[in-house]
C-alpha atoms as one frame of an Amber mdcrd trajectory, in Angstrom:
protein
  -0.005   0.075   0.020   1.203   3.526  -0.765   0.963   6.601   1.331  -0.582
   9.601  -0.334   0.581  12.913   1.169  -1.000  16.320   0.064   0.946  19.366
   0.499  -0.535  22.045   3.012  -0.846  24.556   0.361  -2.640  22.342  -1.855
  -5.017  21.227   1.042  -5.954  24.744   1.843  -6.456  25.506  -1.901  -8.800
  22.565  -2.081 -10.804  23.631   1.020 -11.171  27.225  -0.394 -12.188  26.190
  -3.831 -14.495  23.248  -3.055 -15.796  24.009   0.399 -18.186  21.315   1.662
 -17.296  19.248  -1.318 -13.646  19.143  -0.030 -14.053  15.813   1.718 -15.044
  14.067  -1.354 -11.939  15.449  -3.365  -9.618  14.431  -0.659 -11.144  11.045
  -0.535 -10.660  10.800  -4.403  -6.859  11.716  -3.914  -6.505   9.204  -1.062
  -7.997   6.445  -3.283  -4.601   6.034  -4.859  -3.413   4.104  -1.805  -5.192
   1.113  -2.951  -4.844   1.516  -6.691  -1.439   2.750  -7.526  -1.717   2.958
 -11.348  -4.543   5.398 -11.384  -3.923   8.751 -13.110  -2.540   9.839 -16.416
   1.099   9.654 -16.947   2.681  13.123 -17.906   6.326  12.501 -17.932   9.415
  12.119 -16.034  12.142  14.457 -14.528  15.144  12.868 -12.765  13.625   9.687
 -12.042  10.361  11.187 -10.758   7.189  10.446 -12.415   4.674  13.091 -12.860
   1.038  11.951 -13.055  -2.422  13.688 -12.983  -5.643  12.752 -11.451  -8.992
  14.479 -12.664 -11.824  15.411 -10.580 -14.693  17.165 -12.488 -13.075  19.880
 -14.237  -9.963  20.101 -12.178  -6.554  18.167 -12.516  -4.531  17.379  -9.257
  -0.784  16.672  -9.926   1.317  14.394  -7.947   4.795  13.163  -7.976   6.336
   9.792  -7.056   9.571   8.039  -7.307   9.596   6.425 -10.879  12.211   3.694
  -9.876   9.817   2.265  -7.118   6.921   2.256  -9.230   8.452   0.345 -12.174
  10.495  -2.071 -10.066   8.137  -3.578  -7.479   4.703  -4.972  -7.626   1.779
  -3.551  -5.883   2.148  -5.729  -2.543   5.841  -4.640  -1.967   5.198  -0.667
  -2.489   4.908  -0.420   1.272   7.237   2.667   1.388   6.013   4.355  -1.916
   5.089   7.923  -1.309   2.661   9.929  -3.634   2.859  13.685  -3.017   0.084
  15.785  -4.624   1.712  19.139  -5.209  -0.522  21.252  -7.498  -4.080  21.592
  -8.888  -5.333  23.536 -12.117  -8.308  23.694 -14.189  -8.216  22.839 -17.802
  -7.038  26.393 -19.055  -3.976  26.385 -16.963  -2.972  22.691 -17.240   0.487
  22.977 -19.456   1.575  26.050 -17.294   1.332  23.942 -14.043   2.943  20.939
 -15.504   5.784  23.031 -16.788   6.071  24.682 -13.323   6.258  21.268 -11.566
   9.061  19.910 -14.019  10.962  23.322 -13.589  10.953  22.571  -9.666  11.845
  19.103  -9.993  14.769  19.899 -12.235  15.962  22.626  -9.701  15.894  20.352
  -6.713  16.894  17.063  -8.466  16.665  13.867  -6.681  17.890  14.823  -3.399
  15.025  17.295  -2.543  11.971  15.089  -2.534
């Protein structure tokens, strides 16, 4: 089972944007703990995989260690960490993906 972590800034953004529906959104994001291969693959940067998970008209971006995701089966992924980092709507999707990739290039493998 994987551990899903949501950054505090994204958590607050979800609460502001979705208000009472935020509980459903957070449960949708936490559903990755039981099904790891959910979400659309967007690319890799320095061994990290960037994926998106859709909820209604919004996209939630998460980052995980690509080596662990590819090398182990689902039962052995106890220490896998999925970190949700950003949210966007359809209009700002590519800009958000580029920002995530730029941050990952800057911090490289040691900062995650």
